[in-house]
TORDODO-159942 format. One line per field, with one value per residue (C-alpha): residue number from 1; residue in three letters; x, y, z. Coordinates in nm, 4 decimals, padded with zeros to 6 digits, always signed. Example, Ala and Ser with C-alpha at 12.3 -4.5 7.8 and 13.67 -1.06 7.14 Angstrom:
// TORDODO-159942
k = c(1 | 2)
r = c(ALA | SER)
px = c(+01.2300 | +01.3670)
py = c(-00.4500 | -00.1060)
pz = c(+00.7800 | +00.7140)
//
This chain:
// TORDODO-159942
k = c(1 | 2 | 3 | 4 | 5 | 6 | 7 | 8 | 9 | 10 | 11 | 12 | 13 | 14 | 15 | 16 | 17 | 18 | 19 | 20 | 21 | 22 | 23 | 24 | 25 | 26 | 27 | 28 | 29 | 30 | 31 | 32 | 33 | 34 | 35 | 36 | 37 | 38 | 39 | 40 | 41 | 42 | 43 | 44 | 45 | 46 | 47 | 48 | 49 | 50 | 51 | 52 | 53 | 54 | 55 | 56 | 57 | 58 | 59 | 60 | 61 | 62 | 63 | 64 | 65 | 66 | 67 | 68 | 69 | 70 | 71 | 72 | 73 | 74 | 75 | 76 | 77 | 78 | 79 | 80 | 81 | 82 | 83 | 84 | 85 | 86 | 87 | 88 | 89 | 90 | 91 | 92 | 93 | 94 | 95 | 96 | 97 | 98 | 99 | 100 | 101 | 102 | 103 | 104 | 105 | 106 | 107 | 108 | 109 | 110 | 111 | 112 | 113 | 114 | 115 | 116 | 117 | 118 | 119 | 120 | 121 | 122 | 123 | 124 | 125 | 126 | 127 | 128 | 129 | 130 | 131 | 132 | 133 | 134 | 135 | 136 | 137 | 138 | 139 | 140 | 141 | 142 | 143 | 144 | 145 | 146 | 147 | 148 | 149 | 150 | 151 | 152 | 153 | 154 | 155 | 156 | 157 | 158 | 159 | 160 | 161 | 162 | 163 | 164 | 165 | 166 | 167 | 168 | 169 | 170 | 171 | 172 | 173 | 174 | 175 | 176 | 177 | 178 | 179 | 180 | 181 | 182 | 183 | 184 | 185 | 186 | 187 | 188 | 189 | 190 | 191 | 192 | 193 | 194 | 195 | 196 | 197 | 198 | 199 | 200 | 201 | 202 | 203 | 204 | 205 | 206 | 207 | 208 | 209 | 210 | 211 | 212 | 213 | 214 | 215 | 216 | 217 | 218 | 219 | 220 | 221 | 222 | 223 | 224 | 225 | 226 | 227 | 228 | 229 | 230 | 231 | 232 | 233 | 234 | 235 | 236 | 237 | 238 | 239 | 240 | 241 | 242 | 243 | 244 | 245 | 246 | 247 | 248 | 249 | 250 | 251 | 252 | 253 | 254 | 255 | 256 | 257 | 258 | 259 | 260 | 261 | 262 | 263 | 264 | 265 | 266 | 267 | 268 | 269 | 270 | 271 | 272 | 273 | 274 | 275 | 276 | 277 | 278 | 279 | 280 | 281 | 282 | 283 | 284 | 285 | 286 | 287 | 288 | 289 | 290 | 291 | 292 | 293 | 294 | 295 | 296 | 297 | 298 | 299 | 300 | 301 | 302 | 303 | 304 | 305 | 306 | 307 | 308 | 309 | 310 | 311 | 312 | 313 | 314 | 315 | 316 | 317 | 318 | 319 | 320 | 321 | 322 | 323 | 324 | 325 | 326 | 327 | 328 | 329 | 330 | 331 | 332 | 333 | 334 | 335 | 336 | 337 | 338 | 339 | 340 | 341 | 342 | 343 | 344 | 345 | 346 | 347 | 348 | 349 | 350 | 351 | 352 | 353 | 354 | 355 | 356 | 357 | 358 | 359 | 360 | 361 | 362 | 363 | 364 | 365 | 366 | 367 | 368 | 369 | 370 | 371 | 372 | 373 | 374)
r = c(GLN | VAL | VAL | ALA | VAL | TYR | GLY | THR | LEU | SER | ASP | LEU | LEU | SER | VAL | ALA | SER | ASN | LYS | LEU | GLY | ILE | LYS | ALA | THR | SER | VAL | TYR | ASN | GLY | LYS | GLY | GLY | LEU | ILE | ASP | ASP | ILE | ALA | LEU | ILE | ARG | ASP | ASP | ASP | VAL | LEU | PHE | VAL | CYS | GLU | GLY | GLU | PRO | PHE | ILE | ASP | PRO | GLN | GLY | ASP | GLY | ARG | PRO | HIS | GLU | GLU | LEU | THR | GLY | SER | HIS | THR | ASP | TRP | LEU | THR | LEU | ASN | VAL | GLY | GLY | ARG | TYR | PHE | THR | THR | THR | ARG | SER | THR | LEU | VAL | ASN | LYS | GLU | PRO | ASP | SER | MET | LEU | ALA | HIS | MET | PHE | LYS | ASP | LYS | ASP | ALA | TRP | GLY | ASN | LYS | GLN | ASP | HIS | ARG | GLY | ALA | PHE | LEU | ILE | ASP | ARG | SER | PRO | GLU | TYR | PHE | GLU | PRO | ILE | LEU | ASN | TYR | LEU | ARG | HIS | GLY | GLN | LEU | ILE | VAL | ASN | ASP | GLY | ILE | ASN | LEU | LEU | GLY | VAL | LEU | GLU | GLU | ALA | ARG | PHE | PHE | GLY | ILE | ASP | SER | LEU | ILE | GLU | HIS | LEU | GLU | VAL | ALA | ILE | LYS | ASN | SER | GLN | PRO | ALA | GLU | ASP | HIS | SER | PRO | ILE | SER | ARG | LYS | GLU | PHE | VAL | ARG | PHE | LEU | LEU | ALA | THR | PRO | THR | LYS | SER | GLU | LEU | ARG | CYS | GLN | GLY | LEU | ASN | PHE | SER | GLY | ALA | ASP | LEU | SER | ARG | LEU | ASP | LEU | ARG | TYR | ILE | ASN | PHE | LYS | MET | ALA | ASN | LEU | SER | ARG | CYS | ASN | LEU | ALA | HIS | ALA | ASN | LEU | CYS | CYS | ALA | ASN | LEU | GLU | ARG | ALA | ASP | LEU | SER | GLY | SER | VAL | LEU | ASP | CYS | ALA | ASN | LEU | GLN | GLY | VAL | LYS | MET | LEU | CYS | SER | ASN | ALA | GLU | GLY | ALA | SER | LEU | LYS | GLY | CYS | ASN | PHE | GLU | ASP | PRO | SER | GLY | LEU | LYS | ALA | ASN | LEU | GLU | GLY | ALA | ASN | LEU | LYS | GLY | VAL | ASP | MET | GLU | GLY | SER | GLN | MET | THR | GLY | ILE | ASN | LEU | ARG | VAL | ALA | THR | LEU | LYS | ASN | ALA | LYS | LEU | LYS | ASN | CYS | ASN | LEU | ARG | GLY | ALA | THR | LEU | ALA | GLY | THR | ASP | LEU | GLU | ASN | CYS | ASP | LEU | SER | GLY | CYS | ASP | LEU | GLN | GLU | ALA | ASN | LEU | ARG | GLY | SER | ASN | VAL | LYS | GLY | ALA | ILE | PHE | GLU | GLU | MET | LEU | THR | PRO | LEU | HIS | MET | SER | GLN | SER | VAL | ARG)
px = c(+05.8561 | +05.8613 | +05.9715 | +06.0100 | +06.3721 | +06.3583 | +06.5776 | +06.8967 | +07.0116 | +06.8881 | +06.4794 | +06.5845 | +06.6525 | +06.3621 | +06.1108 | +06.1923 | +06.2329 | +05.8656 | +05.7521 | +05.9268 | +05.9215 | +06.3191 | +06.5387 | +06.7440 | +07.0879 | +07.2675 | +07.1179 | +07.3057 | +07.2427 | +07.1868 | +07.5684 | +07.6067 | +07.7932 | +07.7275 | +07.5438 | +07.6777 | +07.4950 | +07.1657 | +07.2803 | +07.4752 | +07.1133 | +06.9601 | +06.6685 | +06.4702 | +06.7529 | +06.7003 | +06.8208 | +06.8331 | +06.8252 | +06.9601 | +07.0279 | +07.3731 | +07.4341 | +07.7106 | +07.5199 | +07.3902 | +07.3167 | +06.9310 | +07.0269 | +07.3578 | +07.4493 | +07.3718 | +07.7565 | +07.7690 | +07.8949 | +08.2216 | +08.3281 | +08.2368 | +08.3491 | +08.6467 | +08.4686 | +08.3181 | +08.2035 | +08.4811 | +08.6360 | +08.9729 | +09.2478 | +09.4510 | +09.7734 | +09.7743 | +10.0803 | +10.1447 | +09.7552 | +09.5382 | +09.1538 | +08.8757 | +08.6364 | +08.4717 | +08.6036 | +08.2361 | +08.3142 | +08.6048 | +08.4723 | +08.1412 | +08.0863 | +08.3718 | +08.3992 | +08.6958 | +08.9022 | +09.2237 | +09.1161 | +08.8134 | +09.0891 | +09.3279 | +09.0867 | +08.8012 | +09.0002 | +09.2367 | +09.5876 | +09.5029 | +09.7728 | +09.9321 | +09.9345 | +10.1853 | +10.0470 | +10.2506 | +10.3057 | +09.9886 | +09.8124 | +09.6866 | +09.7296 | +10.0133 | +09.8938 | +10.2059 | +09.9699 | +09.8475 | +09.5954 | +09.4533 | +09.3752 | +09.2873 | +09.0384 | +08.7889 | +08.7869 | +08.6937 | +08.3884 | +08.3132 | +08.3010 | +08.1045 | +07.7899 | +07.8433 | +07.9000 | +08.2050 | +08.2448 | +08.6859 | +08.7578 | +08.8475 | +09.2109 | +09.2233 | +09.3650 | +09.1368 | +09.3815 | +09.5556 | +09.2145 | +09.1777 | +09.5582 | +09.4311 | +09.0587 | +09.2770 | +09.5498 | +09.3043 | +09.0569 | +08.7534 | +08.5839 | +08.2606 | +08.4587 | +08.6840 | +08.3864 | +08.2554 | +08.5579 | +08.5719 | +08.3140 | +08.3652 | +08.7347 | +08.5673 | +08.3065 | +08.5680 | +08.7962 | +08.8099 | +08.5912 | +08.7637 | +08.8688 | +08.7103 | +08.7128 | +08.8339 | +09.1199 | +09.2139 | +09.4106 | +09.6376 | +09.7116 | +09.7861 | +10.0326 | +10.2148 | +10.1876 | +10.3742 | +10.6390 | +10.7915 | +10.8008 | +11.1037 | +11.1106 | +11.2168 | +11.0160 | +10.7184 | +10.4109 | +10.0883 | +09.7731 | +09.5646 | +09.2313 | +09.2829 | +08.9812 | +09.0145 | +08.5982 | +08.5401 | +08.8864 | +09.0577 | +09.3660 | +09.3614 | +09.7573 | +09.8970 | +10.1984 | +10.0667 | +10.2315 | +10.3101 | +10.0647 | +09.9599 | +09.5457 | +09.4101 | +09.0871 | +09.0749 | +08.7943 | +08.8258 | +08.4299 | +08.3653 | +08.7708 | +08.8709 | +09.1290 | +09.1471 | +09.4900 | +09.6986 | +09.9604 | +09.8457 | +10.1218 | +10.1092 | +09.9275 | +09.7334 | +09.3952 | +09.2908 | +08.9160 | +08.9464 | +08.6193 | +08.5986 | +08.2416 | +08.1160 | +08.5445 | +08.6490 | +08.9733 | +08.9430 | +09.2740 | +09.4473 | +09.7537 | +09.6391 | +09.9687 | +09.9760 | +09.7521 | +09.6078 | +09.2025 | +09.1062 | +08.7772 | +08.7573 | +08.4378 | +08.4388 | +08.0366 | +07.9432 | +08.2918 | +08.4517 | +08.7433 | +08.6959 | +08.9974 | +09.2150 | +09.5891 | +09.6077 | +09.8791 | +10.1666 | +10.4653 | +10.7485 | +10.3999 | +10.2838 | +09.9506 | +09.6268 | +09.4492 | +09.1284 | +09.0018 | +08.6151 | +08.6086 | +08.2706 | +08.2815 | +07.8712 | +07.7815 | +08.1226 | +08.2242 | +08.5705 | +08.4719 | +08.8019 | +09.0767 | +09.3798 | +09.3094 | +09.5832 | +09.5879 | +09.3532 | +09.2762 | +08.8787 | +08.8293 | +08.4727 | +08.4280 | +08.1248 | +08.0585 | +07.6720 | +07.5443 | +07.8928 | +08.0308 | +08.2854 | +08.2720 | +08.6146 | +08.8164 | +09.1446 | +09.0225 | +09.2692 | +09.4313 | +09.1689 | +09.0889 | +08.7093 | +08.6770 | +08.3508 | +08.2770 | +07.9446 | +07.9129 | +07.5461 | +07.4292 | +07.7855 | +07.7883 | +08.1383 | +08.0678 | +08.3844 | +08.5979 | +08.9083 | +08.8455 | +09.1182 | +09.2472 | +09.0140 | +08.9067 | +08.5303 | +08.4943 | +08.1549 | +08.1199 | +07.7743 | +07.7357 | +07.3259 | +07.2035 | +07.5944 | +07.5948 | +07.9256 | +07.8479 | +08.1650 | +08.3986 | +08.7325 | +08.7580 | +08.4398 | +08.3493 | +08.3330 | +08.1314 | +08.4258 | +08.5120 | +08.1631 | +08.0324 | +07.6413)
py = c(+14.2365 | +13.8559 | +13.7564 | +13.3339 | +13.2424 | +12.9590 | +12.8893 | +13.1493 | +13.3917 | +13.5876 | +13.4550 | +13.6044 | +13.9496 | +13.9661 | +13.8732 | +14.1350 | +14.3731 | +14.3039 | +14.3289 | +14.5896 | +14.8469 | +14.8270 | +14.7282 | +14.5052 | +14.4106 | +14.3193 | +14.1484 | +14.2007 | +13.9545 | +14.1487 | +14.2178 | +14.4041 | +14.0717 | +14.0528 | +13.7651 | +13.6065 | +13.2562 | +13.1773 | +12.8890 | +13.1223 | +13.1927 | +13.0704 | +12.9942 | +13.3138 | +13.5281 | +13.8847 | +14.0553 | +14.3674 | +14.4371 | +14.7834 | +14.9214 | +14.8897 | +15.1485 | +15.0730 | +14.8959 | +15.0783 | +14.9543 | +15.1534 | +15.0738 | +15.2466 | +15.6191 | +15.6249 | +15.5787 | +15.2950 | +14.9387 | +14.9330 | +15.2135 | +15.0198 | +14.6750 | +14.7238 | +14.6366 | +14.2921 | +14.2904 | +14.3844 | +14.2009 | +14.0421 | +13.8544 | +13.5835 | +13.4425 | +13.0849 | +12.9277 | +13.0930 | +13.0747 | +13.3585 | +13.3226 | +13.6189 | +13.6312 | +13.8552 | +13.9463 | +13.7820 | +13.4877 | +13.3964 | +13.5478 | +13.4960 | +13.1063 | +13.0049 | +13.2981 | +13.1518 | +13.0329 | +13.1435 | +13.2529 | +13.5061 | +13.6121 | +13.7027 | +13.8967 | +14.0243 | +14.3430 | +14.4911 | +14.4386 | +14.3378 | +14.0114 | +14.2461 | +14.0275 | +14.0363 | +14.1322 | +14.0238 | +14.3536 | +14.2979 | +14.3271 | +14.0206 | +13.9163 | +13.5911 | +13.2908 | +12.9637 | +12.6825 | +12.4412 | +12.5544 | +12.2148 | +12.1743 | +12.5506 | +12.5671 | +12.3296 | +12.4699 | +12.8266 | +12.6661 | +12.5126 | +12.8549 | +12.9906 | +12.7978 | +12.5060 | +12.2115 | +11.9683 | +11.9430 | +11.7808 | +11.7006 | +11.4153 | +11.3274 | +11.5891 | +11.3680 | +11.3795 | +11.3479 | +11.6709 | +11.8973 | +11.7637 | +11.8670 | +12.2129 | +12.2332 | +12.1511 | +12.4329 | +12.7427 | +12.6073 | +12.4978 | +12.2711 | +12.1404 | +12.1078 | +11.8897 | +11.6729 | +11.6460 | +11.5278 | +11.3016 | +11.0812 | +11.0994 | +11.0059 | +10.7095 | +10.6164 | +10.6265 | +10.3638 | +09.9816 | +09.7651 | +09.5347 | +09.1898 | +08.8958 | +08.6223 | +08.3365 | +08.1949 | +07.8945 | +07.6200 | +07.7330 | +08.0786 | +07.9306 | +07.6505 | +07.9434 | +08.1010 | +07.7772 | +07.7370 | +08.1084 | +08.0795 | +07.9501 | +07.6407 | +07.7982 | +08.1312 | +08.0790 | +08.1405 | +08.3520 | +08.3253 | +08.4419 | +08.5870 | +08.4696 | +08.3789 | +07.9911 | +07.8997 | +07.6358 | +07.5694 | +07.2239 | +07.2207 | +06.7960 | +06.6208 | +06.9755 | +06.9946 | +07.2792 | +07.2128 | +07.4907 | +07.7554 | +08.0097 | +08.0198 | +08.1791 | +08.2926 | +08.1854 | +08.1151 | +07.7216 | +07.6511 | +07.3970 | +07.3209 | +06.9425 | +06.9134 | +06.5195 | +06.4039 | +06.7322 | +06.7822 | +06.9550 | +06.8758 | +07.1649 | +07.4565 | +07.7231 | +07.6427 | +07.8680 | +08.0360 | +07.9604 | +07.8624 | +07.4792 | +07.4636 | +07.1332 | +07.1288 | +06.7591 | +06.6747 | +06.2656 | +06.1013 | +06.4314 | +06.4703 | +06.6458 | +06.6069 | +06.9042 | +07.1158 | +07.3996 | +07.4364 | +07.6197 | +07.8471 | +07.7054 | +07.6431 | +07.2789 | +07.2715 | +06.9405 | +06.8613 | +06.5331 | +06.4315 | +06.0903 | +05.8472 | +06.1881 | +06.1402 | +06.3361 | +06.1812 | +06.2705 | +06.0215 | +06.3284 | +06.3752 | +06.6952 | +06.7221 | +06.8308 | +07.1580 | +07.1483 | +07.3657 | +07.5240 | +07.4277 | +07.3959 | +07.0108 | +07.0000 | +06.7043 | +06.6220 | +06.3089 | +06.1547 | +05.7798 | +05.5796 | +05.9286 | +05.8618 | +06.0920 | +06.0025 | +06.2868 | +06.5656 | +06.8379 | +06.8920 | +07.0619 | +07.2465 | +07.1553 | +07.0912 | +06.7384 | +06.7640 | +06.4813 | +06.4039 | +06.0617 | +05.9361 | +05.5421 | +05.3212 | +05.6881 | +05.5989 | +05.8833 | +05.7187 | +06.0234 | +06.2296 | +06.5302 | +06.6039 | +06.8228 | +07.0266 | +06.8839 | +06.8502 | +06.4680 | +06.4956 | +06.2166 | +06.1217 | +05.7804 | +05.6558 | +05.3273 | +05.1330 | +05.3952 | +05.4086 | +05.6441 | +05.4927 | +05.7293 | +06.0074 | +06.3423 | +06.3131 | +06.5596 | +06.7768 | +06.6136 | +06.5718 | +06.2250 | +06.2717 | +06.0643 | +05.9414 | +05.5737 | +05.3653 | +05.0501 | +04.7751 | +05.0957 | +04.8817 | +05.0579 | +05.0749 | +05.3973 | +05.4446 | +05.6565 | +05.8355 | +06.0347 | +06.2584 | +06.2726 | +06.4227)
pz = c(+10.2398 | +10.2958 | +09.9724 | +09.8256 | +09.8177 | +09.5409 | +09.2343 | +09.1232 | +09.3250 | +08.9692 | +09.0253 | +09.3849 | +09.2494 | +08.9749 | +09.2853 | +09.4783 | +09.2106 | +09.1273 | +09.5245 | +09.6034 | +09.3197 | +09.2515 | +08.9772 | +09.2365 | +09.1517 | +09.4959 | +09.8104 | +10.1165 | +10.5086 | +10.8033 | +10.8819 | +10.5181 | +10.3811 | +09.9389 | +09.8844 | +09.5292 | +09.6103 | +09.6914 | +09.8818 | +10.1542 | +10.2590 | +10.5538 | +10.7137 | +10.8529 | +10.7564 | +10.7082 | +10.3960 | +10.1694 | +09.8122 | +09.6613 | +09.3011 | +09.3543 | +09.6077 | +09.9041 | +10.1918 | +10.4940 | +10.7971 | +10.8651 | +11.2247 | +11.1631 | +11.1637 | +10.8106 | +10.6581 | +10.3755 | +10.5628 | +10.4118 | +10.5864 | +10.8814 | +10.8326 | +10.6294 | +10.3228 | +10.2929 | +09.9602 | +09.7509 | +09.5094 | +09.5715 | +09.3724 | +09.4874 | +09.3808 | +09.4780 | +09.4026 | +09.0933 | +08.9801 | +09.0370 | +09.1970 | +09.1967 | +09.4749 | +09.7075 | +10.0729 | +10.1862 | +10.0271 | +10.1886 | +10.5277 | +10.5590 | +10.4828 | +10.7744 | +10.9977 | +11.2049 | +10.9554 | +10.8437 | +10.5139 | +10.7448 | +10.9662 | +10.6531 | +10.4806 | +10.7199 | +10.7759 | +10.5212 | +10.6014 | +10.9446 | +10.8632 | +10.6353 | +10.3596 | +10.1026 | +09.7151 | +09.3716 | +09.1044 | +08.9702 | +09.3240 | +09.3940 | +09.7363 | +09.7541 | +09.9763 | +09.8797 | +09.9239 | +09.5952 | +09.3659 | +09.2320 | +09.5841 | +09.6500 | +09.3885 | +09.5524 | +09.8910 | +09.6693 | +09.5237 | +09.8979 | +10.0422 | +09.6798 | +09.7751 | +09.9648 | +09.7585 | +09.7793 | +09.3818 | +09.3121 | +08.9718 | +08.7898 | +08.9347 | +09.2108 | +09.5598 | +09.8241 | +10.0774 | +09.9354 | +09.9505 | +10.2999 | +10.4046 | +10.2411 | +10.4205 | +10.7786 | +10.7016 | +10.5939 | +10.9296 | +10.6532 | +10.9537 | +10.8165 | +10.4665 | +10.6759 | +10.7814 | +10.3884 | +10.2767 | +10.5735 | +10.4748 | +10.0889 | +10.1470 | +10.3153 | +10.0048 | +09.7673 | +09.9078 | +09.7550 | +09.9930 | +10.1769 | +09.9902 | +10.1939 | +09.9840 | +10.0790 | +10.0545 | +09.7939 | +09.7980 | +09.5164 | +09.7152 | +10.0314 | +09.8749 | +09.7149 | +10.0478 | +10.1849 | +09.9205 | +09.9503 | +10.2959 | +10.4775 | +10.6418 | +10.9896 | +10.9561 | +11.1248 | +10.9676 | +11.1069 | +10.9635 | +11.2207 | +11.1262 | +10.7271 | +10.5531 | +10.4574 | +10.4512 | +10.2228 | +10.1048 | +10.0251 | +10.2357 | +10.2807 | +10.2815 | +10.3642 | +10.6194 | +10.8557 | +11.1925 | +11.4177 | +11.1974 | +11.3803 | +11.2815 | +11.5844 | +11.5184 | +11.1394 | +10.9900 | +10.8037 | +10.8614 | +10.6013 | +10.5235 | +10.4309 | +10.6363 | +10.5968 | +10.6672 | +10.7099 | +10.9277 | +11.2044 | +11.5082 | +11.7470 | +11.4806 | +11.6988 | +11.6571 | +11.9500 | +11.9100 | +11.5140 | +11.3357 | +11.2284 | +11.1917 | +10.9627 | +10.8539 | +10.7915 | +10.9612 | +10.8868 | +11.0256 | +11.0572 | +11.2505 | +11.5311 | +11.7823 | +12.0616 | +11.8506 | +12.0921 | +11.9990 | +12.3205 | +12.2840 | +11.9011 | +11.7092 | +11.5612 | +11.5954 | +11.3832 | +11.2238 | +11.1564 | +11.3173 | +11.2572 | +11.3478 | +11.4324 | +11.6562 | +11.9484 | +12.0732 | +12.1071 | +12.1771 | +12.3681 | +12.6060 | +12.4594 | +12.4966 | +12.2821 | +12.4519 | +12.3074 | +12.6347 | +12.6510 | +12.2833 | +12.0957 | +11.9610 | +11.9624 | +11.7320 | +11.6674 | +11.4994 | +11.6669 | +11.6095 | +11.7254 | +11.7556 | +11.9435 | +12.2773 | +12.5369 | +12.7947 | +12.5974 | +12.7806 | +12.7257 | +13.0388 | +13.0263 | +12.6506 | +12.4762 | +12.3139 | +12.3545 | +12.0718 | +11.9862 | +11.8837 | +12.0828 | +11.9530 | +12.0505 | +12.1458 | +12.3604 | +12.6453 | +12.8836 | +13.1244 | +12.9563 | +13.1494 | +13.0968 | +13.4412 | +13.3685 | +12.9560 | +12.8820 | +12.7317 | +12.7450 | +12.5297 | +12.3602 | +12.2524 | +12.5072 | +12.4223 | +12.3428 | +12.5106 | +12.7254 | +13.0261 | +13.2240 | +13.4762 | +13.3155 | +13.4572 | +13.4920 | +13.7958 | +13.7563 | +13.3789 | +13.2029 | +13.1459 | +13.1302 | +12.8378 | +12.7205 | +12.6655 | +12.7976 | +12.6641 | +12.6424 | +12.7750 | +12.7950 | +13.1693 | +13.4267 | +13.4976 | +13.8251 | +14.0757 | +14.2424 | +13.9519 | +14.0154 | +13.7189 | +13.6665)
//
């Protein structure tokens, strides 16, 4: 007979009793495993119901299934770390047939399981962590009481080889972790950090988020800001001498009158930033390196940039009026539509640079075609 499976196990037994004209009390799967929860039933399962007698395989020799398989349906008591659990052999075997528990109780005494004075099988594991595992084997749902560490349950699931539960627990643990705090670091927090750090210690701020922070007039010499988020920061009059700003995000920041002697800004993004009156010129000869930087639309008017490395940097639409670019490396630099009026470009290397639409009026040093600009 075809019987719809819905509701609870009691509902299924009631429907089966009416349809088959018997008083159904037990349901077995095709292998003789006792079904004690409707969640264990899968699509297209062939089920057997009876009025309480042992399961007999219709295709077998007529002997009860308990005699053929070592009794998958009898009740067992487990002593797990001093706490007793009562369950059926089928619960331990059917859900995860390849698990350690299934192998331990598939056949009677196959593993020589030790028993205590009450006949309960001894398992030296944590009862708190075992309870969610047993309930999962009963009904297929992960239910963990408050106060139980999911990591402990995960270790037990790994120990017993409950593979499908391991996946559930890993997802649950990931979802229970607090969200990472990506909020920007404030000036107050950073100043406290600076004061607590010995002056000779290297300060590493790689990848930190300072977005929108006021870091103006601070002594930030030699600090490693590689890949840090400094967008929209106020760094006016800050001392960034020899700081590492490689690949940092400085877009929209204000660095007016900042000390940038010997700064490293390789491939940094300073699009739309203001660097008016900055000093890149180091008397000791250490040159600032902005190679490959994105400086679109920056305002660097009046900055001292003797010997600066701006190779293959992008300065499209930038304001470089009255800048000192003496001896600067501008090879391959995009200077399209830049305002270079009043600049000192003596001995600057402009080989292969793009000066389309650039303004050169009132330059302190004439621009010669031998510098191979395009």
